[in-house]
N, C-alpha and C positions, 0 to 999 in steps of 0.2 A: 504494500500500500504506500503510495506516494504521500509525503508529509508536506504541508504548506504552512508558511508563517502566517499566523492570524493576528498577531499583535506585537507591537514593540512599545515598551514603556520605560520611563525614567522613574525610578523608585528610590526613596531614602532607605537607609539601613533599617529603620524602624518599620517601614512598610513591608520590606522583605521579611522581617521576622514575624510580622502579623500573618503573612501568607503561609508560614510554617514549612514543613518538610516536603509538601507536595509541589512546591515551586522549585524545580530542579535545574532549569537552564537559565542562568544569568551570568553576566559578565560585568565585573566592576569597570567603571569608566576608565580608571587609571590603567587598566590592563587591556583596554580595547584599542586595537590598532586603528589609526586613522579616524577616531571618533569625531574629531572636530570637522573633518571633511564630510562625514555622514550627516552631521547637523546642518552644514551648509547646503548639501544636496537636498535634504528634506525641506529646508526653508525655501530654496529655489523652486522646488516642485509645488509647494504650497502657493507661492507667489504666482506662478504660471497658471495654476488652477483658478485662483481668484481672478486673474485677468481674463481667462477664457469665460468664466461665468459672467463677469461684468459685460464682456463683449456680446455674449448670447442674450443677456437681458436687454442691452441697448438695441440690438438688432430686432428683438421682439417688439420693442416699443415703437420703433420707426415703421414697422409693418402695420400697426393698428390704426 
């Protein structure tokens, strides 16, 4: 069975401890290679999505 990533989150140590032993796959930010670049890529993707949504909304308003 193929596994897919369903969520990525930033948690404090306290939040991780609240999740208990069932939360088995986590990587501390200190040890994550290229973490800063990942955040930049996420921000850029979010910015592009927002622009695309605004463009769609504006296009819909001009057609009415």
